[in-house]
C-alpha positions as CSV (number, residue, x, y, z in Angstrom):
1,M,94.8,-16.8,-39.6
2,S,92.0,-15.8,-41.9
3,R,92.2,-16.6,-45.6
4,A,90.2,-13.5,-46.4
5,I,91.8,-10.2,-47.2
6,N,90.2,-6.8,-47.9
7,L,92.2,-4.8,-50.4
8,D,92.1,-1.2,-51.7
9,L,92.5,-2.6,-55.3
10,T,90.2,-3.4,-58.2
11,H,89.0,-6.9,-59.0
12,D,91.4,-7.1,-61.9
13,Q,94.4,-5.8,-59.9
14,V,93.7,-8.4,-57.2
15,R,93.4,-11.3,-59.7
16,A,96.7,-10.2,-61.4
17,A,98.6,-10.0,-58.1
18,V,97.3,-13.4,-56.9
19,L,98.2,-15.0,-60.2
20,K,101.6,-13.4,-60.2
21,H,102.4,-15.0,-56.8
22,G,100.9,-18.4,-57.5
23,A,98.1,-18.2,-55.0
24,V,94.6,-19.5,-55.7
25,I,91.4,-17.6,-55.2
26,S,88.5,-19.4,-53.5
27,A,86.1,-16.4,-53.6
28,I,86.3,-12.7,-54.7
29,E,83.7,-9.9,-54.3
30,P,83.6,-6.1,-54.6
31,L,83.4,-3.9,-51.5
32,F,81.3,-0.8,-51.2
33,P,82.2,1.9,-52.3
34,S,85.5,0.6,-53.5
35,G,87.9,-2.2,-52.9
36,T,87.9,-6.0,-53.2
37,R,87.5,-8.9,-50.7
38,V,89.5,-12.0,-51.7
39,V,89.5,-15.4,-50.0
40,L,92.4,-17.6,-50.8
41,T,92.4,-21.4,-50.7
42,N,95.0,-21.7,-47.9
43,A,96.3,-19.6,-45.0
44,D,99.9,-19.7,-46.3
45,H,99.0,-18.1,-49.5
46,A,96.9,-15.5,-47.6
47,A,99.8,-14.7,-45.4
48,A,102.1,-14.2,-48.4
49,M,99.6,-12.0,-50.1
50,R,99.2,-9.9,-47.0
51,R,102.9,-9.3,-46.8
52,T,103.1,-8.6,-50.6
53,L,100.1,-6.3,-50.7
54,N,100.5,-4.7,-47.2
55,P,100.1,-1.1,-48.3
56,Q,96.7,-1.9,-49.9
57,V,95.3,-4.0,-47.1
58,I,92.1,-2.4,-45.6
59,E,92.1,-2.7,-41.9
60,G,88.8,-2.5,-39.9
61,A,85.2,-2.8,-40.9
62,V,84.1,-2.8,-44.6
63,V,80.8,-2.9,-46.3
64,R,80.4,-6.1,-48.2
65,T,78.1,-6.8,-51.2
66,P,76.1,-10.0,-51.5
67,L,77.8,-12.8,-53.4
68,R,74.5,-14.3,-54.5
69,T,71.0,-13.0,-54.8
70,V,68.3,-15.0,-53.1
71,A,65.6,-16.4,-55.4
72,R,62.0,-15.9,-54.2
C-alpha cells in the first residue's frame, strides 16, 4: 500500500489531522488547483489516515507541483 495520500484539504488541515492521530509526515506538497499530497513515514499510518479522512481522499489523477526547483 502506498504511503502517499491526495486530500481535498489545505496544508494546515492535513498537518493538524496527521498530528492529531500521531502519524508522521515524510513529505507534503500542494496540488493544483487545490488540495494537498501527503506522504507518511509508514504504511500503517497511511492506512489509518485514509480511513479517518476517507471523505476527503482524492481518487484518480491529480496535478502535482514540483517539490524543489532545479538550479541552473
